[in-house]
N, C-alpha and C positions, 0 to 999 in steps of 0.2 A: 588472657588475664590471669592474675595470680595473687596469692597472699603476700603481704610484705611483713617481715618479722624482724624486730630488733631484739637481740638476745644479749643481755648484759653489756650493752654498748656504753663505752666510756671514752671521754675526750679530755686529755690533760694538756694544758698549755704550759710552756716554760717561760718564766719571766725573770730577767736578771735581778730585779729588785725583790720580787715577792716569791721567787722559787716556783714550785709547781702550783698551778691553778686548775682545779678540777671543775670543768665547765659542765660536763655531763657525767653522771655517776651511776653506772650499772643500770641503765634504763632498759627495761624489757617490756615489749608490747607486741601483740600479734594483731595485725590489721587485716581484716578479711577482704576477700575479693569484692570490689564494688562498694566498700564501706567509705563513709565520709568521717574522718577523724580530725577533730580540732585539737590543736596543742596550745594550751594557754598557761599563763604564769606571769609573774612580775618581770620587769626589765632585769636582764642579766641572769635569768633562771636557766638558760640553756636551750630554749625552744628553737631559736633560729640556727644555733649550732647543730642541733639534732637534725633539722631539715637539710642543712648543708652536708652533713655526713651521708645522709640517704642519697643526695644528689651526686656525691663524689667530689664536692668542692672542698671538703675537709677530710683529711685522713682520720680514721678512728684509732684510738690508742689500744683498745682491747674490746673483745666481744665480736659478735657477728651480725651482719645485715644480710638477710636472705630475701630474694624475690622468687617466689615459688620454691623450688628445691635448689636454686643456685645461690651460692655465697658470692656477694658482689663487693666485698670489702675492697678488693684491689682492682676492680674494673674501673677504667676511666669513665668520666661522665657520659661521653658520647655513646658508650656501649651498654649503659644501664637501662635503656628503654624507659626513662622517666623524663618528664617535661616540667620545667619550673616557671612559675609566674612570680615576678618580683614586685615589690612595693613601688619601685621607681619606674615600672613599665619597661625601661631599657630598650626603647625603640630607636632605630637609626633615623635621625632627623632628615637626612638627605634622600631617604627612600620613601616610596609610596606605601600605602597599606598593603597592596598586593606584594610588593617587593620585600617588605618587612616579614610578611608571613611566609613567603616562599624561600627566603634566604637560608634558613637552617636546613631545609630539605635539599636545596641545591648543593650545600656544602657537605652534608653527611649521609646522603642516600644516593642510590643509582636510579631513582625514579626519573621517568621521561618528563619533558616540559609539559606535555599534555596531562600526565598524571598529577603533577604538582599543581597545575592550574585547576584541575578538577577538585583537588582537596581544598585549595584556597577558596574557590567559589562556594563549595559546600559549607565551609566554616563561616564565611562571611554572611551567607544566607541564614545559617543557624543563629548567628549572633545579631542579625538585623543591621549589618553595616555594609551590605553589598553596594549600596549607592555611594559609599565613601571610598571605594577600593582604589581610586586613582589619586586620592588626597595624601598629603604628607602629614606627619604628626603635628606640626605646628598649626595646621588648619583644623585640628580636631579638639573637642572638649576633653576634659579629664575622663569622663565616663566612656567616651568613644575610644580614647587611647587605651583604657583598661580592656575594652572588648578586643582591640587589636592584639594586645598582649595575650589575652586568653586564646584568641584564634591562632596565634603563633604556636601555642602549646597544643591545641587541638589537632592541627594538621599533622603533627608528628605521630598521632595515633599511639600514644604511649600506654604502658601498662599501669603507670602511676602518675597522677598529677601532684606536684608539690607547689604550694602557694604560700608565699611569705608576706603576710599582711597586705594582700592585693587591693583592699578597699580603703586603706588608711588615708590616702590622699584625696578622697572624695568628700563632698559635703554630706551632711547628715541625711538629707532626703534621698540623694542619689545612692548613698551607701545602703539605705534601707531597700531601695528598689533592686540594687545589684545583689543583695543577699538572696532575695527571692529568685532572681534570674539564675544565680549560680547554683541554687538548689535544683531548679528545674533542669539546668544544663547537666549537672552531675548525674541526675536520675536518668536523663535521656541517654547519656553516653555510657553510664554504668561503669565508670572508671574509678578504681581505688584512689582516694584523694586524702592527702595529709595537708592540713590547712593551719598555718601558724597565725595567731592573733593575740593581741593584748586585750581585745574587746570581748568581754564575757557575753555580751548580748549576741554577737556573731556566733560564739561557740554554742550558746544555749539554743539559738533558733535554727542553726544550719546543720549541726552535726548529728550523726548516728551515735557517736560516743565522743567524750571529751577526755583528753589526757592532760592532767594538771601537774606541772613541774614547779619545784621550788628548790633553789640552791642546787640545781642540776639533778635532783632526785625526783623520781616519779611518785607523786602522792596518791593518785587515784586515776584509774581509767575505767569509765563507766558511762552509762547513758546520761543525758542532761538531767533527767528527773532524779536519777540515783545520786548524782553529785550534789544536787540541790537539797533533796530531802534526806538522803542517807550518806552524808559526808564521812569519809574515813577518819578525819581528824580535825583539829581546831583550824589548821591552815586552810583546808578545803572549805570548811564551813564559813570562814571569814572572807575567803576570796570570791566564792560563787554567791551571787545575790547582790542586788543594788536597791536600797541601801543594805549594808552588810548586816549580818546577824549580830544581835546584842549578846554580849558575854558578861556574866557576873561570877566572880570568884567566890567559891563557897566552901564552907567547912561542914561536912556531913556529920550530924549528931543523931544517931539512930535513924528515924524516918524523916528527919528535918534537915533541909539545907539552910545553913545560916550564912547570910552575906552581910556586908557592911550596912545594908540599907533595908533588908527585909528577910523574913524567914519563909521558907517554902516547904509545905508539907507534901510528902510523897505517898503515893498509893503503895500497897504491898507489892504489886507487880513491878513497879519501878524500883523499889528497894531491892527486890530480887535481882533485877538487871544490873544494879550497881555492885553487887557482891560485897566485898569488904573494903571497897575504896572509900576514903574519907576526904581526900584532897581533890575536889572536883570543880568543874566550871559548868555553870548552867547557861544554855544558849536558847534564845528565843528570836525568831525572825520578826522583823518589824510588822509584816502583814498579819502575824499571828497575835500581836499585842492588841487587845481589845480596849478601847477607851469607853468607859461606862460612866453613868451619872454618879453613883456612890459605891464605895467599897463595901460589899455585902457578903462576899464569899471568902473561903480560905486562901484563894489565890488572887485576891483583889488587894490593891495597894493605892494609897493616896500619892498623887504626883502633881507637879507644877509644869504647865506648858512653857517652854522657853522660846522657841521659834517655830513658826509654821511656814513650810515651803509649798505653795499651791502648785500643782502640776496638771490641773485640768480635771482629769478623771479621778485623781486621788490627791491627798494632801500628805506630805511628809511632816510629821509632828515630832519635834525635838523636845524631850522631857527630862526632868530631874526629879529625884525623890525629895531633896532638901535644898534645892537651889544651888548646890555646888556642882562644878564641872565634873568632878570625879564620879558623880552619880548619873551622868548623862546616858540616855538611851533613846531609841527612836521607835515610833509607831507609824504605820501607814494606814490611813483611814480614807473612807470614801470622799471623793471630791465635793460632794454636796453636803458634807458634814462641816458645820461652821465651828471652827476651833480657833481661839485667839491666844496670843502670847500673854503670859501672866495669869491665865485662867487656872484654877484649881480643878483637877479632874481625878478620876479613879481609873486605874488600869488593871487589866486581868491577863494573867499568863496561863492559858488553858493547859492542863497537864498533857493532853493528847498531842500537843504541838511542841513540847519542849525537847531539847537535846541536852545530853549530859556527856561531858568529856573528862577523862583523867587529866588533871592539871599538870602532872609531871611528864607523862609521855605524850600528851596531846591526843591520844587515841579516843575515838568515839566509843562511848559505853552504851548510850541509849539514843536512838534516832526515831524520827517519825516513821510510822509503818506505811509503806507504799501500797499495801494490800487494800487500803481504803480508797484508792484513786477511782473515781467514777469514769467509766468508759461510755462514750457516745455510741448509741446503737445505730448501725447503718440502716438505711431504708432500702429495702429490696424492691 
């Protein structure tokens, strides 16, 4: 096993009409041995291109990709000791499960038939599909086909797993189950894994770290909690979290943030964190917006409930300050809290939960402090 390192990796495509298109722009990230890294970002951000460059399916324009101490830029895919799982499963329809999983080993290794059969048997038992070993893909469900695709990667015993949205074709319930199974599988195998997804729930729940891309550039590479509570910039803050963080453009005047709809008084400590910045954006996550009976404090404001989306354990409450769409923001409240559209309420933005960004650069100036995270004590 070994570390996987991307060092200023860049990919430029050439288009006759648009000229040069920079799909991946100087991305650098060091993925530790055995780490599970999720790569997320909007469509067209370069995440799948990055994965394909690691696999050797795309040439890199500049930079280095290293597996351990070896630069693998020019190595063909078959020599890179990586295994890729595709969104489409890519199974041969005329082959059985056994034949699909064995085919790559038969073509690219000198293993004996008995050794190949042993690997296939071990993988199918690990994945719980040994009783399906003589079926063809057309006789399998989507979840079973996904397990076969995973098994085909496992039998190669690679140094790195590459997964390109492998759960995207599954229904919501099966996708949730497979997330848990994939985590257990990766922990058992202890193989470095790079997992591309557009689903931030997958990224938050499965990864050791998340790498967030936008327009081909790496915005942040950190643990899920760090990306959520300590985003590097406005993009990360808005991308991670569902519903998204609320943003309010503000003009700082001394210790007060003045927005189009309210004024927010800052403590001396927060003022110090802002330095001399005056053009800022106030950010508050929906779950940190408190819906109270009356506005009684310096961070309390009158609001009107627009729409309520019941979700069972919680309600997503859409609010405005003055009934205009421009003042729209969201609060998440307990599912047992009865809130109705048209109701006048008060909202509170606790200062310990706010984020502040430089509006010009997008850089985070003030984030929630993760030192306050409560740890569960283990029972010995």
